[in-house]
C-alpha positions in Angstrom: 42.8 -38.8 46.1 42.8 -37.7 42.5 39.7 -38.0 40.4 39.8 -39.5 36.9 40.1 -36.8 34.2 41.5 -34.1 36.5 45.1 -33.2 37.0 44.6 -33.0 40.8 45.7 -29.3 40.8 43.5 -26.7 42.3 43.2 -23.5 40.2 45.7 -21.0 41.4 45.5 -17.3 41.3 47.3 -17.2 37.9 44.7 -19.3 36.2 41.8 -17.4 37.7 43.4 -14.1 36.7 43.9 -15.2 33.1 40.3 -16.4 32.9 39.0 -13.2 34.4 41.2 -11.1 32.2 39.9 -12.8 29.0 36.3 -12.2 30.1 36.9 -8.5 30.6 39.0 -8.2 27.5 36.3 -9.8 25.4 33.8 -7.3 26.7 36.0 -4.3 26.0 36.6 -5.4 22.4 32.9 -5.8 21.6 31.3 -2.7 20.1 28.2 -1.3 21.9 24.9 -2.3 20.3 23.9 1.3 20.0 25.4 4.6 20.8 23.8 6.8 23.5 21.1 9.1 22.3 20.6 7.4 18.9 17.7 5.1 19.8 15.6 4.4 16.7 11.8 4.9 17.0 9.5 2.2 15.9 6.9 2.7 13.1 6.7 5.0 10.1 8.9 8.0 10.0 7.2 11.4 10.4 6.4 13.2 7.2 5.5 16.6 8.6 1.7 16.2 8.4 -1.2 15.7 10.7 -3.3 12.6 10.5 -7.1 12.8 10.5 -9.5 10.0 10.5 -12.7 10.2 8.5 -15.8 8.1 8.6 -18.1 8.2 5.5 -21.6 6.9 5.2 -22.1 4.3 2.5 -23.6 6.7 0.0 -20.7 9.2 0.3 -18.2 6.3 0.1 -19.9 5.1 -3.1 -19.7 8.6 -4.6 -16.0 8.8 -3.6 -15.3 5.4 -5.3 -17.1 6.6 -8.4 -15.0 9.8 -8.5 -11.9 7.6 -8.2 -13.0 5.4 -11.0 -13.2 8.4 -13.3 -9.6 9.5 -12.6 -7.0 8.3 -15.1 -4.5 7.2 -12.5 -7.0 5.7 -10.0 -5.8 7.3 -6.7 -6.2 5.6 -3.4 -9.1 6.8 -1.1 -6.8 9.0 1.0 -5.2 10.6 -2.0 -8.6 11.1 -3.6 -9.8 12.9 -0.4 -6.6 15.1 -0.5 -7.3 16.0 -4.1 -10.9 16.8 -3.5 -10.1 18.9 -0.5 -7.5 20.8 -2.6 -10.1 21.4 -5.4 -12.7 22.6 -3.0 -10.3 24.9 -1.2 -9.1 26.4 -4.5 -12.6 27.2 -5.5 -13.3 28.9 -2.2 -16.1 26.5 -1.3 -19.4 27.6 0.3 -19.2 30.4 2.7 -21.2 30.3 5.9 
């Protein structure tokens, strides 16, 4: 008995070989998504510096913001702390 819509033939080894060959050929043509050993890391790239976290009491933060307001280019808080540290280190600071 032949069903409607089918030719009544069973898939022979030639048809299966062609279908299998197309699948493998498709995979061989596709380029790999990434090369070995070149995995990209997530996040910001390293800049060759060490991160430090600083907590300031409200009065010191107010003083820092006042210093920033006096600067002509209005640096960010981290940049202001870097500049102030550079100034203090250049002067020699207080010695223990």
